C-alpha positions as CSV (number, residue, x, y, z in Angstrom):
1,M,-67.6,80.8,-13.8
2,S,-71.1,81.9,-15.0
3,R,-73.9,82.7,-12.6
4,S,-75.7,79.5,-13.5
5,E,-72.6,77.5,-12.8
6,K,-72.2,79.2,-9.4
7,A,-75.9,78.5,-8.6
8,S,-75.6,74.9,-9.5
9,T,-72.8,74.4,-6.9
10,L,-74.8,75.9,-4.0
11,P,-76.6,73.4,-1.7
12,V,-80.3,73.1,-2.0
13,S,-81.9,75.1,0.8
14,V,-84.7,73.3,2.6
15,A,-87.0,74.3,5.4
16,C,-88.6,71.6,7.5
17,V,-91.6,72.8,9.5
18,D,-93.4,70.5,11.9
19,D,-94.8,71.1,15.4
20,D,-93.1,67.8,16.3
21,L,-89.4,68.8,16.4
22,T,-88.2,65.2,16.7
23,E,-89.8,64.5,13.3
24,A,-88.5,67.7,11.7
25,K,-84.9,67.0,13.0
26,L,-85.1,63.4,11.7
27,V,-85.9,64.7,8.2
28,A,-83.3,67.4,8.5
29,T,-80.5,65.0,9.5
30,H,-81.2,62.9,6.3
31,L,-81.3,66.0,4.1
32,I,-78.0,67.3,5.6
33,S,-76.4,64.0,4.8
34,L,-77.4,64.5,1.2
35,G,-75.7,67.9,1.1
36,C,-78.7,70.2,1.6
37,S,-78.7,73.3,3.7
38,V,-81.5,72.8,6.2
39,S,-83.5,75.0,8.6
40,V,-85.9,73.5,11.1
41,F,-89.0,75.3,12.4
42,A,-91.6,74.2,15.0
43,D,-93.8,77.3,14.2
44,P,-95.1,77.8,10.7
45,A,-95.2,81.6,11.1
46,K,-91.5,81.6,11.9
47,C,-90.8,79.6,8.8
48,L,-92.9,82.0,6.7
49,A,-90.9,84.9,8.1
50,A,-87.7,83.2,7.2
51,L,-89.1,82.5,3.7
52,V,-89.6,86.3,3.3
53,R,-86.0,87.1,4.6
54,T,-83.9,84.4,3.0
55,G,-86.0,82.2,0.9
56,F,-85.8,78.4,0.5
57,D,-85.7,76.2,-2.6
58,I,-88.0,73.6,-0.9
59,V,-90.2,73.6,2.2
60,I,-91.3,70.3,3.7
61,T,-94.3,70.8,6.0
62,D,-96.5,68.7,8.1
63,L,-100.2,68.7,7.1
64,R,-101.6,68.8,10.6
65,M,-100.2,71.5,13.0
66,P,-102.0,73.3,15.7
67,A,-101.2,76.9,14.9
68,M,-101.6,76.7,11.1
69,D,-102.3,73.6,9.1
70,G,-100.3,72.6,6.1
71,I,-102.9,73.8,3.6
72,G,-102.9,77.3,5.1
73,F,-99.1,77.3,5.3
74,L,-98.9,76.3,1.6
75,A,-101.2,79.2,0.6
76,E,-99.1,81.7,2.5
77,A,-95.8,80.3,1.3
78,K,-96.8,80.4,-2.4
79,K,-97.9,84.1,-1.9
80,I,-94.4,84.9,-0.5
81,S,-92.4,82.7,-2.9
82,P,-94.3,81.2,-5.8
83,S,-91.1,79.4,-7.1
84,T,-90.5,77.5,-3.8
85,E,-91.5,73.9,-4.0
86,V,-93.6,72.7,-1.1
87,I,-93.8,69.1,0.0
88,M,-96.6,68.2,2.5
89,V,-96.4,65.1,4.7
90,T,-98.4,63.6,7.5
91,G,-98.0,60.9,10.0
92,D,-101.8,60.4,10.2
93,A,-103.0,57.1,8.8
C-alpha cells in the first residue's frame, strides 16, 4: 500500500474550539458519527498548542470567544499550519 493510499484511509482530524463546550460537543458528536477524529477545546490557546504538537486537517472555531476571537485564532493557526483548513462559525444573529 502506498503512502497516499494509507493517508486516504486515515480519518479526517478535526479540532472544535468554542468557549461554549455544549456547542463544541454537539458539533463533535456529529463529526464523530461521520468518521472524523475530533478534539474539543474551550480555550483557543490550548487548541493552538495542540495544532503545534499534532496538527489537524480542519479546525472549526467560534467567531466570538472571550480570550481570543476567531479572527485572531485564524491568524495564529495559519502561522502554525498554513495547510489546515479553518471554518469559522457564530451563533450571533
